[in-house]
One Martini backbone bead per residue (centre of mass of N, CA, C, O) as a GRO file, in nm:
protein
  283
    1MET     BB    1   2.211  -2.640   1.360
    2LYS     BB    2   1.994  -2.451   1.214
    3ASP     BB    3   1.751  -2.447   0.991
    4ILE     BB    4   1.745  -2.213   0.743
    5ASN     BB    5   1.444  -2.270   0.641
    6LYS     BB    6   1.332  -2.183   0.944
    7LEU     BB    7   1.375  -1.899   0.906
    8GLY     BB    8   1.382  -1.710   0.681
    9GLY     BB    9   1.108  -1.725   0.455
   10SER     BB   10   0.859  -1.821   0.559
   11ASN     BB   11   0.527  -1.863   0.537
   12ILE     BB   12   0.457  -1.671   0.762
   13MET     BB   13   0.617  -1.429   0.660
   14ASN     BB   14   0.495  -1.414   0.372
   15ALA     BB   15   0.204  -1.362   0.483
   16GLY     BB   16   0.214  -1.197   0.717
   17VAL     BB   17   0.081  -0.928   0.925
   18ASP     BB   18  -0.219  -0.813   1.059
   19LEU     BB   19  -0.199  -0.451   1.154
   20SER     BB   20  -0.443  -0.267   1.066
   21ASP     BB   21  -0.697  -0.259   1.225
   22VAL     BB   22  -0.982  -0.190   1.147
   23GLY     BB   23  -1.062   0.111   1.313
   24PHE     BB   24  -0.859   0.144   1.551
   25ARG     BB   25  -0.767   0.437   1.526
   26ASP     BB   26  -1.046   0.557   1.558
   27SER     BB   27  -1.087   0.451   1.846
   28ILE     BB   28  -0.852   0.604   1.971
   29VAL     BB   29  -0.949   0.887   1.899
   30LYS     BB   30  -1.220   0.870   2.048
   31ARG     BB   31  -1.100   0.815   2.325
   32LYS     BB   32  -0.927   1.067   2.342
   33ASN     BB   33  -1.159   1.271   2.315
   34GLY     BB   34  -1.320   1.168   2.557
   35ILE     BB   35  -1.101   1.220   2.773
   36ASP     BB   36  -1.057   1.519   2.719
   37ASN     BB   37  -1.350   1.603   2.784
   38LEU     BB   38  -1.357   1.491   3.071
   39VAL     BB   39  -1.129   1.659   3.190
   40ASP     BB   40  -1.254   1.936   3.134
   41ARG     BB   41  -1.516   1.891   3.296
   42LEU     BB   42  -1.392   1.823   3.572
   43LYS     BB   43  -1.234   2.086   3.610
   44LEU     BB   44  -1.481   2.271   3.602
   45GLU     BB   45  -1.638   2.144   3.840
   46LEU     BB   46  -1.410   2.183   4.053
   47ASP     BB   47  -1.400   2.495   4.033
   48ASN     BB   48  -1.728   2.498   4.131
   49ALA     BB   49  -1.679   2.376   4.390
   50PRO     BB   50  -1.687   2.337   4.707
   51ASP     BB   51  -1.532   2.371   4.977
   52GLY     BB   52  -1.400   2.096   5.094
   53SER     BB   53  -1.558   1.826   5.286
   54LEU     BB   54  -1.694   1.505   5.364
   55ARG     BB   55  -1.862   1.388   5.661
   56ILE     BB   56  -1.950   1.061   5.795
   57THR     BB   57  -2.201   0.927   6.016
   58ASN     BB   58  -2.298   0.593   6.125
   59ARG     BB   59  -2.568   0.517   6.261
   60LYS     BB   60  -2.805   0.291   6.339
   61SER     BB   61  -3.063   0.508   6.269
   62TYR     BB   62  -2.851   0.719   6.137
   63VAL     BB   63  -2.729   0.994   5.933
   64GLN     BB   64  -2.439   1.210   5.927
   65TYR     BB   65  -2.348   1.541   5.809
   66TYR     BB   66  -2.028   1.703   5.725
   67TRP     BB   67  -1.854   2.020   5.691
   68ARG     BB   68  -1.527   2.043   5.576
   69LYS     BB   69  -1.368   2.348   5.505
   70ASP     BB   70  -1.100   2.224   5.624
   71ALA     BB   71  -0.834   2.026   5.721
   72LYS     BB   72  -0.847   2.119   6.033
   73ASP     BB   73  -1.143   2.026   6.020
   74THR     BB   74  -1.241   1.730   6.170
   75ASN     BB   75  -1.561   1.762   6.191
   76GLY     BB   76  -1.757   1.989   6.126
   77ALA     BB   77  -2.050   2.094   5.989
   78TYR     BB   78  -2.368   2.055   6.015
   79ILE     BB   79  -2.606   1.897   5.796
   80HIS     BB   80  -2.901   1.968   5.696
   81LYS     BB   81  -3.163   1.856   5.520
   82GLU     BB   82  -3.201   2.134   5.357
   83ASP     BB   83  -2.862   2.093   5.281
   84MET     BB   84  -2.804   1.837   5.085
   85ASP     BB   85  -2.666   1.972   4.842
   86ILE     BB   86  -2.391   1.993   4.978
   87ALA     BB   87  -2.337   1.692   5.014
   88LYS     BB   88  -2.356   1.622   4.714
   89ALA     BB   89  -2.129   1.813   4.617
   90LEU     BB   90  -1.902   1.684   4.790
   91ALA     BB   91  -1.928   1.398   4.679
   92GLN     BB   92  -1.884   1.475   4.383
   93LYS     BB   93  -1.604   1.592   4.425
   94GLU     BB   94  -1.467   1.331   4.513
   95TYR     BB   95  -1.530   1.173   4.260
   96ASN     BB   96  -1.402   1.368   4.052
   97LYS     BB   97  -1.113   1.340   4.162
   98LYS     BB   98  -1.085   1.037   4.110
   99LEU     BB   99  -1.156   1.044   3.808
  100LEU     BB  100  -0.933   1.241   3.720
  101LYS     BB  101  -0.695   1.065   3.793
  102CYS     BB  102  -0.769   0.838   3.591
  103ALA     BB  103  -0.791   1.013   3.334
  104LEU     BB  104  -0.498   1.122   3.334
  105LYS     BB  105  -0.365   0.849   3.307
  106GLU     BB  106  -0.501   0.770   3.038
  107GLN     BB  107  -0.419   1.016   2.875
  108CYS     BB  108  -0.118   0.951   2.869
  109ILE     BB  109  -0.141   0.675   2.730
  110VAL     BB  110  -0.300   0.760   2.476
  111ASN     BB  111  -0.101   0.976   2.378
  112ASP     BB  112   0.141   0.789   2.346
  113TYR     BB  113   0.004   0.589   2.149
  114SER     BB  114  -0.072   0.791   1.931
  115SER     BB  115   0.218   0.876   1.871
  116MET     BB  116   0.317   0.597   1.788
  117LEU     BB  117   0.127   0.563   1.547
  118GLU     BB  118   0.225   0.819   1.392
  119GLU     BB  119   0.531   0.708   1.371
  120GLU     BB  120   0.549   0.423   1.257
  121LEU     BB  121   0.739   0.198   1.395
  122LEU     BB  122   0.691  -0.060   1.223
  123VAL     BB  123   0.804   0.073   0.966
  124LYS     BB  124   1.085   0.178   1.069
  125ALA     BB  125   1.222  -0.094   1.112
  126TYR     BB  126   1.269  -0.107   0.798
  127ASP     BB  127   1.362   0.181   0.706
  128ASP     BB  128   1.636   0.175   0.896
  129MET     BB  129   1.760  -0.002   0.704
  130HIS     BB  130   1.966  -0.117   0.496
  131SER     BB  131   1.920  -0.149   0.164
  132LEU     BB  132   2.065  -0.431   0.136
  133LYS     BB  133   1.904  -0.568   0.368
  134LYS     BB  134   1.618  -0.533   0.256
  135GLU     BB  135   1.656  -0.749   0.025
  136LEU     BB  136   1.654  -0.989   0.268
  137VAL     BB  137   1.367  -0.886   0.353
  138THR     BB  138   1.047  -0.969   0.504
  139PRO     BB  139   0.804  -0.780   0.584
  140PHE     BB  140   0.535  -0.762   0.809
  141TYR     BB  141   0.500  -0.445   0.731
  142ASP     BB  142   0.335  -0.214   0.546
  143ASP     BB  143   0.334   0.058   0.403
  144ASP     BB  144   0.116   0.261   0.249
  145ILE     BB  145   0.235   0.247  -0.035
  146THR     BB  146   0.264  -0.059  -0.057
  147TYR     BB  147  -0.027  -0.132   0.007
  148LYS     BB  148  -0.154   0.023  -0.228
  149GLU     BB  149  -0.003  -0.120  -0.460
  150LYS     BB  150  -0.105  -0.404  -0.396
  151TRP     BB  151  -0.404  -0.339  -0.421
  152LYS     BB  152  -0.392  -0.234  -0.719
  153ALA     BB  153  -0.256  -0.510  -0.837
  154GLU     BB  154  -0.515  -0.645  -0.818
  155SER     BB  155  -0.674  -0.843  -1.033
  156TYR     BB  156  -0.939  -0.805  -1.288
  157GLU     BB  157  -1.220  -0.850  -1.480
  158PRO     BB  158  -1.351  -0.648  -1.686
  159MET     BB  159  -1.619  -0.479  -1.805
  160GLY     BB  160  -1.771  -0.417  -2.074
  161PHE     BB  161  -1.858  -0.204  -2.362
  162SER     BB  162  -2.166  -0.158  -2.559
  163ASP     BB  163  -2.161   0.135  -2.577
  164ASN     BB  164  -2.105   0.501  -2.648
  165THR     BB  165  -1.960   0.574  -2.413
  166ASP     BB  166  -1.731   0.872  -2.317
  167TYR     BB  167  -1.600   0.823  -2.008
  168TYR     BB  168  -1.312   0.986  -1.864
  169SER     BB  169  -1.089   1.010  -1.646
  170GLY     BB  170  -0.800   1.159  -1.553
  171ASP     BB  171  -0.672   0.846  -1.541
  172GLY     BB  172  -0.845   0.675  -1.773
  173VAL     BB  173  -1.119   0.585  -1.660
  174ARG     BB  174  -1.389   0.402  -1.758
  175VAL     BB  175  -1.728   0.502  -1.765
  176ARG     BB  176  -2.106   0.525  -1.771
  177SER     BB  177  -2.126   0.820  -1.636
  178LYS     BB  178  -2.137   1.134  -1.517
  179SER     BB  179  -2.151   1.061  -1.218
  180GLU     BB  180  -1.912   0.864  -1.216
  181LEU     BB  181  -1.710   1.077  -1.311
  182ILE     BB  182  -1.727   1.255  -1.066
  183ILE     BB  183  -1.637   1.044  -0.862
  184ALA     BB  184  -1.367   0.961  -0.988
  185ASN     BB  185  -1.233   1.244  -0.987
  186LEU     BB  186  -1.249   1.284  -0.680
  187LEU     BB  187  -1.086   1.042  -0.595
  188GLU     BB  188  -0.830   1.136  -0.745
  189GLN     BB  189  -0.797   1.411  -0.603
  190TYR     BB  190  -0.772   1.254  -0.311
  191GLY     BB  191  -0.610   0.976  -0.352
  192ILE     BB  192  -0.815   0.737  -0.402
  193PRO     BB  193  -0.832   0.419  -0.421
  194TYR     BB  194  -0.972   0.229  -0.706
  195LYS     BB  195  -1.233   0.003  -0.834
  196TYR     BB  196  -1.394  -0.067  -1.129
  197GLU     BB  197  -1.613  -0.311  -1.127
  198LYS     BB  198  -1.558  -0.511  -0.907
  199PRO     BB  199  -1.600  -0.828  -0.831
  200ILE     BB  200  -1.858  -0.973  -0.628
  201VAL     BB  201  -1.997  -1.202  -0.384
  202LEU     BB  202  -2.345  -1.273  -0.320
  203ASP     BB  203  -2.559  -1.402  -0.124
  204GLY     BB  204  -2.851  -1.429  -0.333
  205LEU     BB  205  -2.697  -1.301  -0.622
  206GLY     BB  206  -2.400  -1.318  -0.667
  207GLN     BB  207  -2.250  -1.153  -0.903
  208VAL     BB  208  -2.115  -0.827  -0.858
  209ARG     BB  209  -2.074  -0.466  -0.968
  210PRO     BB  210  -1.961  -0.226  -0.825
  211ASP     BB  211  -1.872   0.079  -0.905
  212PHE     BB  212  -1.694   0.088  -0.630
  213VAL     BB  213  -1.371   0.017  -0.483
  214CYS     BB  214  -1.244   0.144  -0.183
  215LEU     BB  215  -0.951   0.296  -0.016
  216ASN     BB  216  -0.846   0.340   0.310
  217ILE     BB  217  -0.530   0.392   0.393
  218ARG     BB  218  -0.530   0.452   0.697
  219THR     BB  219  -0.734   0.193   0.773
  220ARG     BB  220  -0.762  -0.035   0.547
  221ARG     BB  221  -1.050   0.010   0.424
  222GLU     BB  222  -1.317  -0.114   0.253
  223TYR     BB  223  -1.541   0.029   0.000
  224VAL     BB  224  -1.854   0.016  -0.117
  225TRP     BB  225  -1.978   0.187  -0.419
  226GLU     BB  226  -2.307   0.300  -0.481
  227HIS     BB  227  -2.486   0.432  -0.763
  228PHE     BB  228  -2.818   0.585  -0.781
  229GLY     BB  229  -2.957   0.752  -1.078
  230MET     BB  230  -3.294   0.638  -1.088
  231MET     BB  231  -3.510   0.691  -0.836
  232ASP     BB  232  -3.773   0.782  -1.019
  233ASN     BB  233  -3.767   0.479  -1.094
  234ALA     BB  234  -3.946   0.228  -0.978
  235GLY     BB  235  -3.802  -0.025  -1.085
  236TYR     BB  236  -3.516   0.061  -1.006
  237ALA     BB  237  -3.565   0.107  -0.705
  238ASN     BB  238  -3.665  -0.177  -0.626
  239LYS     BB  239  -3.417  -0.334  -0.722
  240ASN     BB  240  -3.203  -0.172  -0.534
  241ILE     BB  241  -3.328  -0.230  -0.263
  242SER     BB  242  -3.284  -0.533  -0.280
  243LYS     BB  243  -2.979  -0.512  -0.311
  244MET     BB  244  -2.925  -0.377  -0.036
  245ASN     BB  245  -3.031  -0.613   0.131
  246VAL     BB  246  -2.814  -0.812   0.036
  247TYR     BB  247  -2.575  -0.661   0.139
  248GLN     BB  248  -2.654  -0.681   0.438
  249GLN     BB  249  -2.660  -0.998   0.446
  250ASN     BB  250  -2.327  -0.968   0.372
  251GLY     BB  251  -2.209  -0.718   0.566
  252TYR     BB  252  -2.317  -0.447   0.435
  253TYR     BB  253  -2.276  -0.114   0.569
  254LEU     BB  254  -2.351   0.193   0.615
  255GLY     BB  255  -2.035   0.341   0.710
  256LYS     BB  256  -1.856   0.079   0.732
  257ASN     BB  257  -1.839  -0.069   0.402
  258MET     BB  258  -2.049   0.149   0.277
  259ILE     BB  259  -2.162   0.335  -0.015
  260ALA     BB  260  -2.441   0.561  -0.094
  261THR     BB  261  -2.588   0.709  -0.384
  262PHE     BB  262  -2.830   0.962  -0.501
  263GLU     BB  263  -3.070   1.020  -0.779
  264THR     BB  264  -3.254   1.248  -0.979
  265SER     BB  265  -3.386   1.454  -1.210
  266ALA     BB  266  -3.441   1.673  -0.970
  267VAL     BB  267  -3.184   1.537  -0.797
  268PRO     BB  268  -2.879   1.586  -0.823
  269LEU     BB  269  -2.561   1.558  -0.796
  270SER     BB  270  -2.328   1.649  -0.532
  271SER     BB  271  -2.013   1.758  -0.484
  272ARG     BB  272  -2.032   1.835  -0.188
  273GLN     BB  273  -2.136   1.563  -0.091
  274LEU     BB  274  -1.899   1.391  -0.193
  275LYS     BB  275  -1.677   1.526  -0.030
  276GLY     BB  276  -1.795   1.454   0.244
  277ILE     BB  277  -1.778   1.147   0.210
  278ILE     BB  278  -1.475   1.122   0.157
  279GLU     BB  279  -1.382   1.266   0.424
  280GLU     BB  280  -1.530   1.064   0.620
  281TYR     BB  281  -1.427   0.761   0.485
  282LEU     BB  282  -1.137   0.796   0.288
  283VAL     BB  283  -0.913   0.989   0.452
   0.00000   0.00000   0.00000
């Protein structure tokens, strides 16, 4: 009889399996869009291609090209040098047909896989179980709600407030400026989980507290969001440009896992700009 301790509830199972594959779904979507565009372009070019096919005879000292205008024409009409555009078009047509066949095959595979990802089959394996059996199971893969709640439940020591600022978001999160309040409220409106001033450690700088650490639930990617609100102050700007350089040295890059917004006294923060950023990276 197998040791029951080596079955369910092992350390491996409790550790879970990382199937989030940060950015993987985005890559699949980009590939799908690329294949769809390629198929459309190839079909259009084939619709405009000349009828028939190209036959080539390779002599020892020269090559001859023939235009077979229909399948019954086994030899074809000789293509003169001044008409080589016809030969090129026929060769391109043959290539496009071969490429379209491959693209259609991949299109079917990518579409099927995209549909499978959308159906969240790995999550359904747990969801479809009887509720009483679920209590006995440690799932390998968390659904989005569970993942979000676990992420939000990770605790950290908040930084205190020594001034008299009194900015509270709709969810009651206290922030330090009007601009941060705008960002926090928009994140909450979009349902984006975030942690305010969560400490992280950067080599070369030590512990820092970015304004927000946000979670894209769909991709399960974290983004550090820094807002620089006094960029018309030379000392402030120089200090934070150096800080951004340290972020990059630690693997934080704008658009990949970091967001940065800026304003000056003459160019205030734009809610429209913020919404665009949130929709691009966090939704």
